[in-house]
C-alpha positions in Angstrom: -33.7 -4.4 -15.9 -33.5 -8.2 -15.5 -36.3 -10.9 -15.2 -36.5 -12.8 -12.1 -35.0 -16.0 -13.4 -32.2 -14.3 -14.8 -31.7 -12.5 -11.3 -31.8 -15.6 -9.6 -29.1 -17.5 -11.7 -26.9 -14.5 -11.0 -27.4 -14.7 -7.5 -26.7 -18.2 -7.5 -23.4 -17.7 -9.4 -22.6 -15.0 -6.7 -23.4 -17.1 -4.3 -21.1 -20.1 -5.6 -18.2 -17.8 -6.2 -18.2 -16.4 -2.5 -18.4 -20.0 -1.3 -15.2 -20.6 -3.1 -13.1 -17.8 -1.5 -11.9 -18.9 1.9 -12.5 -16.7 5.0 -8.7 -16.4 6.0 -7.1 -15.3 2.6 -3.5 -14.0 3.0 -2.0 -11.4 0.8 0.8 -12.6 -1.4 2.5 -8.9 -1.4 2.5 -7.7 2.2 1.6 -11.5 3.7 -1.2 -10.1 5.9 -4.5 -11.4 6.3 -6.9 -9.8 4.1 -10.4 -9.0 5.6 -13.4 -9.8 3.3 -14.2 -6.1 2.8 -10.5 -5.2 1.8 -10.2 -8.0 -1.2 -9.4 -6.9 -4.5 -8.8 -9.2 -7.1 -5.6 -8.0 -9.4 -4.9 -9.3 -13.0 -1.4 -10.2 -13.0 -1.6 -9.2 -16.8 -3.8 -6.4 -17.4 -7.4 -7.7 -18.7 -7.0 -4.9 -21.6 -4.4 -6.7 -22.6 -5.5 -10.2 -22.5 -4.7 -11.1 -18.9 -6.7 -13.8 -17.1 -5.2 -14.8 -14.0 -5.8 -12.9 -10.7 -4.6 -13.1 -7.2 -6.3 -11.6 -4.2 -4.5 -8.4 -2.5 -5.5 -5.7 -0.1 -7.3 -3.0 -1.7 -4.4 -0.8 -0.4 -1.7 -3.0 -1.9 -3.7 -3.3 -5.3 -4.1 0.5 -5.5 -0.4 0.9 -4.9 0.4 -1.1 -7.8 -1.5 0.6 -10.3 -0.4 3.9 -8.5 3.3 3.1 -9.5 3.0 1.2 -12.7 1.5 1.4 -16.0 -0.4 -1.2 -18.1 2.4 -1.8 -20.4 4.9 -2.1 -17.2 2.7 -4.7 -15.7 2.5 -6.6 -19.0 5.9 -6.6 -19.9 8.0 -6.9 -16.6 5.7 -7.3 -13.4 3.5 -10.1 -14.1 3.9 -12.0 -11.2 3.8 -11.3 -7.4 7.8 -12.3 -7.3 8.4 -9.7 -9.6 6.1 -7.1 -8.2 8.1 -7.4 -5.0 11.5 -6.7 -6.4 9.8 -3.3 -7.7 11.8 -0.7 -5.7 8.9 1.5 -5.0 6.8 -1.4 -4.1 9.4 -3.0 -1.7 9.4 0.2 0.2 5.7 0.5 0.6 5.4 -3.2 1.5 7.9 -2.6 4.3 5.8 0.3 5.5 2.3 -1.5 5.0 3.5 -4.9 7.1 3.6 -3.0 10.3 -0.1 -1.8 9.9 -3.3 -3.6 10.9 -4.9 -6.0 8.7 -8.0 -3.6 7.8 -5.7 -0.7 7.4 -6.7 1.6 4.6 -5.4 5.0 3.5 -5.8 7.0 0.2 -3.4 6.3 -2.5 -1.9 8.8 -5.2 -0.5 8.3 -8.4 3.2 8.8 -8.6 4.2 11.7 -10.1 6.2 10.1 -13.0 2.6 8.6 -14.1 0.8 12.0 -13.5 3.2 13.8 -15.7 2.1 11.6 -18.5 
């Protein structure tokens, strides 16, 4: 349990962080507007591998990245939005999801390649 003063400091930092995020954010992958409830921060290089830089993505786009790629692949090859767009599976997914409404969400499954590991 945190104290009253610590809670106030945490709330102030959360409010400041939310104030910095603009209302109309565009997903760099699918280029659709991300509703606030669907915003996910994606570490371009996984946090477990020392990455700090993040980009805001649709939740469905973010989950699809992690369903198709391992952390090692993200670190070595797919550490930018441009290289993510070039991945064959993600390119097919992006083409499919572009026609969906901004708030569209569907369950994402791990690729069979990653499930067999």
